[in-house]
Structure formats: structure tokens, C-alpha cells
N, C-alpha and C positions, 0 to 999 in steps of 0.2 A: 557517688551513686547516680546523680543526675547526668553526668557526662557519659556513664556507661549505658544509661537508658537511651540517651540521644544517639549514641553509636549503634546500639542495637536496632533502633527504629530506622536509622539510615541504611543499615545493611539489609533489613527486611524490605524496605521500599525499593532498593536496588534489585533485590532478588525478584520481587513482584514484576518490575518492569522488564527484566530479562525473561522471566518465565512466561510472560504473556505474549511475547513477540511471536509473530507467525508470518508465513509466506502466504500472500493472497494473490491468486492467479486470475487475471482477466480472462473470461471465457467467451465474451461476445465476439462473434465473427465479423461484425461490422461496427457502425457507429454506436455510441452508447453514452449513458449518463453515469458518471463516476459513482454517485450515491445509490445506484440501483443494486441491491443485493444480488439480483439475478445475474448480473454481469461478472460476478466474482465467485470463485470457489471459497467457501468459508466466510462470506460476507465482505462488506466494504472494509478496506484497510484502515487501521487506526494509527495512532501516534508511534507505536513501537514496531509496526509491521513493515514488511517489504512488499511493495506492489510489483508484480511480475507480469510483463506483457511478452508472451512467447508463442502465441498462436500465429499461424501463417495467415497473411492477408493478401488479397489479390487486387487491392486498390487502396488509395489513401483512406485512412480511417480517422474520424473525429471523435475524441473523448471529451464530453462536456464536463468541465470541472464546476459543478453546481454548488459545492459547499464553500462558503466564504473563507474558512480557515482550516482547510484540510491539511494536516501534517502527517507525514510518514517518515520512517527511518531511512528507507532505501527505495529507489526506483530502478528496476532491472528491466532493460529492453533487450530482447533477443531478436534474431533474424535481421541483424543490422545490415547485411549485404543485399537484402531485397530492395528493389527499386521503389517500393511504396513507403509512405510516411505515416506515422501516427501523429496526429495533430491534437495537442491539448489546448482546448478552448475554454477560457474563463479566468 
């Protein structure tokens, strides 16, 4: 009985972590602070989220990583052929 309960709890926790994952898109056109909700669609990415940087930039851009232990599942960078860089500082 206890083993079945442990298995059920494990499956439920796995479901929650998958169900809560989201794509969070950086929407700032210039420099910005990672933890500022206004820089993201849907808020700052969390542990199970994907952080997406896909907006066109016309110069180097600095993203200040101001959270000490920010973890995400994926980092997706688009516009890789552009001559400009995204610099993650922190």
C-alpha cells in the first residue's frame, strides 16, 4: 500500500512539473534586467520554463542576471546570424 502511494505521488509530481512548463519570451528591445516581469511575456521564467530570445536587435544587448540562483530548463536564442551579441551579465 505504501509503495503504491509513493508511486502515485511521484507520478503526480512529475505531471505537475511538466504541466507547469511554459515558453517565456524576452520582449525588451534593449538592455534589461532578467527578473523584471515587464521584460518577459508571461513573467520571468522559472525552473521548468524555456527562456526565448527571438527579437531583432540592432546593437549588442546586455541582460543583467540579477537573481543569484536562476534556473531554467532551456535557453533558446534565435537570430544567431545577426552581427550583434546578447551578453548575459551576472
